C-alpha positions as CSV (number, residue, x, y, z in Angstrom):
1,X,0.0,0.0,0.0
2,X,2.6,2.6,1.0
3,X,5.0,1.6,-1.8
4,X,3.2,3.9,-4.3
5,X,3.6,7.1,-2.2
6,X,6.3,9.7,-3.0
7,X,9.5,9.8,-1.0
8,X,8.5,12.6,1.3
9,X,5.3,10.9,2.3
10,X,7.2,7.7,3.0
11,X,9.7,9.5,5.1
12,X,7.1,11.4,7.2
13,X,4.9,8.3,7.6
14,X,8.0,6.4,8.7
15,X,8.8,9.1,11.3
16,X,5.2,8.8,12.6
17,X,5.7,5.0,13.0
18,X,9.1,5.6,14.6
19,X,7.7,8.1,17.2
20,X,4.2,6.7,17.6
21,X,2.9,10.0,16.5
22,X,-0.9,9.5,15.7
23,X,-0.3,5.9,15.0
24,X,0.9,2.8,17.0
25,X,4.7,2.8,17.4
26,X,6.3,0.3,15.0
27,X,10.0,0.5,14.5
28,X,10.1,-2.2,11.9
29,X,7.5,-0.5,9.7
30,X,9.3,2.8,10.4
31,X,12.6,1.4,9.1
32,X,10.9,-0.1,6.0
33,X,9.2,3.1,5.1
34,X,12.3,5.3,5.7
35,X,14.4,2.9,3.7
36,X,12.0,3.0,0.8
37,X,12.1,6.8,0.9
38,X,15.9,6.7,1.0
39,X,15.9,4.3,-2.0
40,X,13.9,6.9,-3.9
41,X,16.5,9.6,-3.1
42,X,15.2,11.4,-0.1
43,X,18.2,12.9,1.6
44,X,16.4,13.3,5.0
45,X,15.6,9.6,5.0
46,X,19.3,8.8,4.2
47,X,20.4,10.9,7.2
48,X,17.8,9.4,9.5
49,X,18.9,5.9,8.6
50,X,22.5,6.8,9.5
51,X,21.3,8.6,12.7
52,X,19.4,5.5,13.7
53,X,22.6,3.5,13.4
54,X,21.0,1.1,11.0
55,X,23.3,1.7,8.1
56,X,26.9,2.3,7.8
57,X,28.5,5.1,5.8
58,X,28.4,2.9,2.6
59,X,24.6,2.4,3.0
60,X,24.8,-1.2,4.1
61,X,22.0,-2.3,6.4
62,X,23.6,-3.4,9.6
63,X,20.7,-5.7,10.5
64,X,19.9,-7.7,7.4
65,X,22.1,-6.9,4.4
66,X,22.1,-4.2,1.8
67,X,19.5,-1.4,1.8
68,X,20.2,-0.5,-1.8
69,X,20.7,3.2,-1.1
70,X,23.4,5.3,-2.6
71,X,24.7,7.4,0.3
72,X,27.3,9.3,-1.8
73,X,24.8,11.9,-3.1
């Protein structure tokens, strides 16, 4: 359902899941949505993933393999 949204919508929805803001807190769903946003080029989402400590500087997911995000741009 969320996969057809634009990158900003995915990012902000992910933040809502992360913080439990108006929706039940769900860190897994937050990570999924923020990752999708980052994959679509959202720089805020890329920063948030790094901030969360879930990706390294090369964009590798530290929990389950590659995120598929180019963190060089």
